[in-house]
N, C-alpha and C positions, 0 to 999 in steps of 0.2 A: 448415602450419596448427597442428600439434601444438606447435611452439615458440611460435607466436603465442598459443595458448590458455594455455600454461604461463606466459608472461610476464604475460598479462592476469590470471591467477589470483593471481600474486604481487602485482601492483599492487592487485588487489581487497583482499587481506588487509591490505596497508599502508594503503590508504584507509580500510578499516573500523576499523583500529586508531586512526588519527588522528581520525576522526569520532566514534568512541565516547569517545575521551578528551575531546573538546570537549563532547559531550553530558553526559558524567559530571560535568564541571566545572560546567556550567550548572545541572544538576539539583541538585547538592550545594551550591548557594549558601546563605548563611546564612539568608535568609528562609524558604527551603523546609525547611531543617533545623529551624528553630524551629516552623514549622507542623506538621511531622511529630511532633515531640516533644509539642506541645500536644495533638494528636489522640490520642496514646497515653497521655497523662497526664490533664490536666484543664484546662479553660479558665481556671481560677483558680490555676493552678500558678505559683509564684514563679520568678523568673529563676534562682535557685539550684537549684531542682528541675529546671528545663529543662536547665541546664548539666550537672547531675549525670547526667541521663538520656542526654544526648548523649555524655558521656565514657564512661559505663558501656557503651554500645552501640557504641563504636568510631568514632563520627562526628567525634571530635576528633583522631583519629590523623592521621599524615601523609597528604597527599592521594594520593601515588603508592602508598603502602601500601594504602590503601582501594581504589584502582583495581586494584592487583594482586590483592587479595582477590576483587573482582568478576570479574576474569578467571579466577582460579583458580590463579595462580602464587605467591601468598603465602598462608601458612597462616592460617586464621581462628581466632580465640580466643573461647572462651565468656565469658559475663558472670560477674561475681562478685556473688553475692547480698549486698546491703547488710545484711541481717539475720543470715544464717547464715555468710556468708563462704565458702560453697561455690560451685563453678562451676555455672552454670545456663545453659540455652539462651538465645540472644538473643531468639528468638521461639518460645515453647513451642508455639503452634498450628501451626507448620510442621515439627514433629518434628526440629528441629536437634539434633545431638549436644551434650552438655555436656562436650566435650573438644576440644582442637585438631584441626583437620582441613582438608584441601584441598577446597574446594567452590566452583566458579565456572562461568563460561561454558564453559571447556575441559572440565570434568567434566560438563557438561549441567545444572548447577544454576543457575537463573536468579534465585535469591533467594526472598524471602518477600514476599507482598503484604500490606501492613498494612491496606489497605482491605477486601479480601475475606477476609483471614485464612486464606489457603491458599498453598501454594507457587505461584510465578509461573507455572510450566509448566502447572499444572492449570487456570489461568484463561486464559492467553495462547493456548495451542494450540487448545483448543475454539473460542475466539472467532475465531482465525485460520482455522480450518476453516469456520466459518459464513460468514466474509467471502469465503473462497476459493470457496465454492459460489455466493455472490452474484456475484462477479466472473466466474465461468465463464459463467453465464447472460447476464450483461451482454455479454461478448465474443461469445457465440453469436448474440445479437440484433444487436449493433452492427457486427461486422465484415462479415458478408454483405450487410447492408442498405447500409452505407456504400460498400462496393466496387461494388455494383450501381449505386447512384446516381452515383458518380463515373465509372464506365465509360460509362454511358448519356449523362451530360452531356458527357464528353470526346470521345465518338465523333463528334459533330456540333457542333463549336464554333460558337456564335452562333445556334443554332437556338432555337425556342421552348421545346423540351424542356430545353435547356441553361440558358436563362435561368430557367425555372421552378424547376428542381432547384437551381440555384445560389442563388437567393433563399431557398428553403427551408433549404438548408444553412447559409447565413449567419445566418438567424433562429435556428436551433437552437443554433448555436455561441455566439451572443450572449446566450443565455438561461442563466443559471447554475442550478445544481442546486436551490438553495433556492427559486427562483422556479418552475421547472417542477414541482418536487415539490408546491408549494402548488396550482398550477393543476390538476395531475392529481388531487390529493386532492379538490378542489372539484368537478371534473367527474365523475369516476368513482365517488367514494365518497359525496359529499354529494348531488349532483344525481341521478345515475343509480342510485346504490346498488348497483352490480354488483361493486364491489371493496372490500375492507377498507381503510380509510384508515390503519390502524396495523398495522405488521408486528411488534408485540411478541410476538404469539402464534407467530411463525415460529420462534422458538427455544424457546418454552416448551411449545407444544402441537403442534409439527410444522409443516413448511412445506407450504403449500397454494397453489393458483393464486391465490386471492383475496388472501392476505396477502403474497405474494411478488412480484406483478406490478408494483405501483407503485414499489417501490425499483429494480427492474430497468429499468423504463421511464424513470425519472428520470435514472439514470446513463447509460443507452444513448443517450438523445435528444441529450445534450450532445456525446458523442464521435462520433456519426454525422456531424454536420455537418462537424467538423474533418477526419476521415479522408476523407470524400467530397470535400471541397475539394482535399485533397492528391492524391487519386486522379485527380480531374478535370484538375488542372494537369499531372500526369505523363502522363496519357493524351493530352492535347492536344499535348504536346511530342513524344511518340512518333509520333502520327499524321502529323506533318509531316516525319518522317525520310525519307531517300532510299529506303531499302529497302522502306518501306511503299508509296511511289509505284511502285517497280519491280514489286512484287507486284500492285498494281492494274492496271498496264499489261500484265502477263502474262495478265490475264483472270480472276484469282481473285475469287471473290465477296467482297463487303464483309465479311460476317460471318466468312468464313474467314480473311480478312486480320486481322481484329481478334482472333479467338480464337487462331490459330496463330502470329502474328508480333508483334502489338502488346501483347497482354495480359501476357505474362511480363515484358517490359521495363518496362511501365507499372506493374507491381506492386512494383518494386524500392524506390522511395521510400516508398510506403504501408506496406511491410513494416516499415521502420524506425519509422515513426510509430505503427504498431499495437503494436510491442513497447514503445514508450515510454508507451503507455496504461496499462501495469500499475502503474508508480509513481504515475501520476495517479489511477488507481482506488483505490490503497491510501490515498492522502491525501484524495481527493475523497469516499471512502466515509464519512468522518467526518461530514460534513454530512448525508448521506442517512440514515445509521444513527441519528443523534441525532434527526432529524426524524421518522422512522418507528419509533423505538425498537427497531431491529433490533440485537440484542445480539451484535455481531461485534467485529472488531478496532477499528474507529473508535469505537464506543460504549465499549469497554474503555479506549481511549486517553484519551478525555475524562473518564471516571470516575477514572482514575489521576491525571491532571493536576489535576482538581478537588479531589482528596483527598491530594495530595502523596505518592502511593504511589511512592516512589523506585525500588524494584527493578522494579516493573511498568512504570514509565515507561522505564527503561533497557532492559528486554526488548522493549518496543514499538519503541524507537528502533533497536535492533539488527536487528530483523526488517525495518524500513523500509529501512535502509541495505543490507541483504543483497538485498532485492528489487530495489532501484534498480540496484545494481552487477551483479546477475545478468542482469537484462533488457538492460542495456547490452552485456554480453558476448554474449548470444544474438543481439542485434540486429547486432552487428559481424560475427559469424560467418555469420549468415544473409545479410547484405548481400554479403559476399565470395562466398558460394555462388551467389547469384542473379545477380551481375554478374561475368561472366567476365573483364572488363577489370581487375578488382581483383586484385592480386598481393600476397601477404603475404611480405614479405622478412624 
């Protein structure tokens, strides 16, 4: 198992390097660089002024040199002031030194946010923490409810309970977040008036039940149906196994057979699905956070993309890649632990 984890970590690092290289190339395309320079200069800036700004800030240097600077393996150079000829920081509002230095991902320096005019880490990690809290409560609601629905439906295949729960699960899975979010807002905020329809105050005035419930409900309701369907299919398969029939023939009660023999094997497949919900939550949260103005990771990502904030976009991309690869590793290790037939060679 240790060798397996070591190999997977090496593969993760190589995959992260390749993916970040592709993302770095896409974000640093010419239209994005021009929009960035215009946002830092003036809408009426000439092409010569734009080109001069890009050259002065190192955006015209070799692509791999710039990628190495972002990683932290190539030394960063300060700008040269066009008026005084003295070295000056690239972005003064981020307290960058006016001298050559190594500062990149390896050193924990994610760059400077040109939209929010702060270091990327000061904007990215608080937003990620707010989204992490949202994701935690979504999982707290989603996982137990979906497993309960799936187990109840799969225990007695073809029954009225199975059909009713299956129809409800399919309905929730077929309803995207932007639709359920609008429906919940209309019902609970507009008609009943018991919940706040906007979660903007969740990050500015503190999280409360009223301003946090709708985003959690919107995200959880979609995942509940998917996990419940997977759990139901796994439970149906397990209940037809020979050892289940043997346990029933020995006189064990139905509930005892389900809890002691069927449940653990039935949870193997849903465990993998549950772990894969984390990448979905990180990307699906974009729609929900923008809809409810919850200032977390998704809201920050949209703001960075809309304002060509290159360093912040790269930081968000790095976090997304890390979350996806980490959850896949945990899923593989957990699957091998739950299923004794799996042998790591």
